C-alpha positions as CSV (number, residue, x, y, z in Angstrom):
1,P,136.8,100.3,109.0
2,Q,133.8,100.0,106.2
3,I,131.6,98.1,108.5
4,E,128.4,99.5,110.1
5,V,127.3,98.7,113.5
6,V,123.5,98.6,113.7
7,G,121.8,98.5,116.9
8,T,118.4,97.6,117.8
9,V,115.9,99.1,119.7
10,G,112.9,96.7,120.2
11,P,110.2,95.0,118.2
12,F,107.6,98.2,118.8
13,H,107.7,102.0,118.2
14,W,107.8,104.9,120.9
15,P,107.1,104.9,123.5
16,S,107.6,100.9,124.2
17,S,110.6,100.4,127.1
18,D,112.4,98.5,124.6
19,Y,112.4,101.6,122.3
20,I,113.2,103.9,124.7
21,E,116.1,101.8,126.3
22,G,117.7,101.3,122.9
23,W,117.8,104.6,121.7
24,K,119.2,105.7,125.3
25,I,122.2,103.0,124.5
26,A,122.4,103.9,120.9
27,K,122.6,107.8,122.0
28,E,125.3,107.1,124.8
29,N,127.3,105.0,122.5
30,K,126.9,107.2,119.3
31,K,130.6,106.9,118.7
32,F,130.3,103.0,117.8
33,I,126.5,102.5,116.8
34,D,126.2,104.0,113.3
35,A,122.1,103.1,113.2
36,V,119.6,101.7,115.0
37,A,117.0,99.0,113.9
38,E,113.3,100.0,114.3
39,H,110.4,97.6,113.9
40,Y,106.7,98.1,114.0
41,Y,103.4,96.6,112.7
42,E,100.4,99.1,113.0
43,S,96.9,99.8,111.9
44,P,96.3,101.7,108.5
45,G,95.1,104.7,110.8
46,W,98.4,104.8,112.9
47,F,100.4,105.2,109.6
48,I,97.9,108.0,108.4
49,N,98.0,109.9,111.5
50,H,101.7,109.5,112.4
51,Q,103.0,111.0,109.1
52,D,105.3,113.7,111.3
53,Y,107.1,110.1,112.8
54,Y,110.7,111.3,111.8
55,D,110.3,114.9,111.4
56,H,111.7,115.7,114.8
57,Y,114.2,112.9,115.3
58,D,117.7,114.4,116.3
59,R,120.0,114.9,113.3
60,S,123.0,114.4,115.2
61,M,122.1,110.9,116.5
62,P,122.8,107.4,114.9
63,K,120.7,106.9,111.7
64,V,117.5,104.5,111.5
65,Y,117.4,101.2,109.5
66,L,113.3,100.7,109.4
67,G,114.3,96.8,109.2
68,E,110.6,95.6,109.2
69,Y,107.6,97.2,109.5
70,A,103.9,96.7,107.7
71,S,100.4,97.9,108.0
72,R,98.1,95.1,109.6
73,G,94.3,95.3,108.7
74,R,91.3,93.5,107.1
75,D,91.8,95.4,103.7
76,A,94.9,94.8,101.7
77,L,94.8,97.7,99.7
78,D,94.1,99.9,102.7
79,N,97.1,98.4,104.1
80,A,99.3,99.2,101.2
81,L,98.2,102.5,100.5
82,A,98.8,102.9,104.0
83,E,102.4,101.7,103.8
84,G,102.9,104.0,100.6
85,I,102.0,107.2,102.4
86,H,104.4,106.3,105.4
87,L,107.0,105.8,102.8
88,C,106.5,109.4,101.2
89,N,107.3,110.6,104.6
90,V,110.5,108.2,105.2
91,E,111.7,109.5,102.0
92,R,111.2,113.1,103.4
93,N,113.3,112.4,106.2
94,G,116.0,110.3,104.3
95,D,118.7,111.9,106.1
96,V,117.6,110.2,109.3
97,V,116.0,107.1,107.8
98,E,119.0,105.4,105.6
99,M,117.5,102.1,104.6
100,A,114.2,100.7,104.9
101,S,112.9,96.9,104.3
102,Y,109.4,95.4,104.4
103,A,107.9,92.7,106.5
104,P,108.9,89.0,105.7
105,L,109.6,88.7,102.2
106,L,108.1,85.2,101.3
107,S,105.3,83.0,102.8
108,K,104.6,79.6,101.7
109,D,100.5,78.7,101.4
110,G,100.0,76.3,104.7
111,Y,103.5,77.2,106.2
112,S,102.9,80.7,107.2
113,N,103.6,81.5,110.6
114,W,103.5,85.2,110.7
115,S,101.0,87.8,108.6
116,P,101.5,89.8,106.5
117,D,104.2,88.7,104.2
118,M,105.1,90.6,100.8
119,I,105.0,87.8,98.7
120,Y,102.7,84.5,98.5
121,F,103.4,81.0,96.9
122,N,102.6,77.3,96.7
123,N,104.4,74.6,94.5
124,N,102.6,76.0,91.4
125,N,101.9,79.7,91.6
126,V,103.3,83.0,93.0
127,R,101.2,85.7,94.4
128,A,102.4,89.4,94.8
129,S,100.7,91.0,97.4
130,E,99.2,94.6,97.2
131,S,102.1,95.9,99.3
132,Y,104.6,94.2,97.1
133,K,103.1,96.6,94.5
134,V,103.8,99.8,96.3
135,Q,107.3,98.5,97.6
136,R,107.9,97.8,93.8
137,L,106.8,101.5,92.8
138,F,109.2,102.9,95.4
139,G,111.9,101.0,94.5
140,Q,112.1,101.2,90.8
141,H,111.5,105.0,91.0
142,A,113.9,105.8,93.8
143,G,116.3,109.0,93.8
144,D,119.3,110.4,95.8
145,L,117.8,113.7,95.9
146,Y,114.7,114.6,97.8
147,I,113.0,117.8,96.1
148,A,110.5,119.5,99.0
149,S,107.1,119.8,97.7
150,E,103.9,120.9,98.9
151,L,100.2,119.3,98.6
152,N,97.1,122.0,98.1
153,L,94.1,120.1,99.7
154,P,91.7,120.6,102.3
155,K,93.3,119.6,105.7
156,E,90.4,117.0,106.5
157,L,91.5,115.0,102.9
158,K,95.0,116.0,103.0
159,R,96.3,113.1,105.3
160,Y,95.1,110.8,103.0
161,V,97.0,111.3,100.1
162,G,100.7,111.3,100.3
163,T,103.3,112.6,97.8
164,S,106.7,112.4,97.1
165,V,109.4,113.8,94.7
166,V,112.5,112.6,94.1
167,K,115.7,113.0,91.3
168,D,118.3,110.3,90.4
169,S,121.3,112.6,89.6
170,K,122.7,109.6,87.4
171,T,119.8,109.7,85.1
172,G,118.4,113.4,85.3
173,K,115.1,112.1,85.9
174,T,112.8,113.5,88.3
175,W,109.6,111.2,90.1
176,L,106.3,112.1,91.5
177,K,105.1,109.3,93.5
178,V,101.0,109.9,94.6
179,I,99.6,107.5,96.9
180,N,95.6,108.4,96.9
181,A,94.1,106.5,99.8
182,L,90.6,108.7,99.0
183,P,88.0,106.7,97.2
184,R,87.8,109.7,94.5
185,T,89.6,110.5,91.6
186,L,91.9,113.8,92.0
187,N,93.2,116.0,89.3
188,L,96.6,117.1,89.7
189,Q,98.4,120.5,89.0
190,V,102.0,120.5,89.2
191,S,103.7,123.9,89.5
192,G,107.6,124.6,89.8
193,I,108.5,121.4,88.1
194,G,107.2,120.5,84.8
195,N,103.9,122.7,85.1
196,R,102.0,119.6,84.2
197,Q,98.4,118.3,84.7
198,F,97.9,114.5,86.2
199,T,95.1,112.3,87.2
200,I,95.2,109.7,89.7
201,A,92.2,107.1,90.3
202,G,90.9,106.5,93.9
203,R,92.5,104.3,96.4
204,S,95.6,103.7,93.9
205,A,99.5,104.5,94.0
206,Q,101.1,106.1,90.7
207,V,104.5,107.5,89.7
208,F,104.7,110.4,87.2
209,E,108.0,111.6,85.7
210,L,108.3,115.5,85.7
């Protein structure tokens, strides 16, 4: 009775045929299927321009396990920041996306058959990717309560900055995560919780305790 059945909706996002057919089966059998695994790899621009991806999911249907995802592009930092902005939106939709995990974890130099990966290594050294640093930031500052927030920025800039506020009910700590993909420093004034000011450098990801 404690086993969760996770189906699949194919290796691509909407509107691929595997995605459509997989979700059709899941919805028709929601009595037996608890969640579905979604996989997708896209450019940084796709993540930036699809921040409402899970906003309109049917809350009565099976949950989502975002089992494998990553941003693919030439600039590792751009990819990591796009993924961070996506994670802000995944946290906002935590009632739909119950689990998430990154692309393949480990890759040995000279033996890679997939890209990107999170951690690279050889016989002597281990190198953490920029994406690993963002994943670590979210993993170490997770919460079980999402707190709605609003970012006051010009419309043309707003989509390049991701924010997420979560609270850990066990520790009582509240975290503000900020992903700034803009090439400029931002000075943030937080109102409502903490009423504090923060500065976040351009093209960086930071977390603040409120």
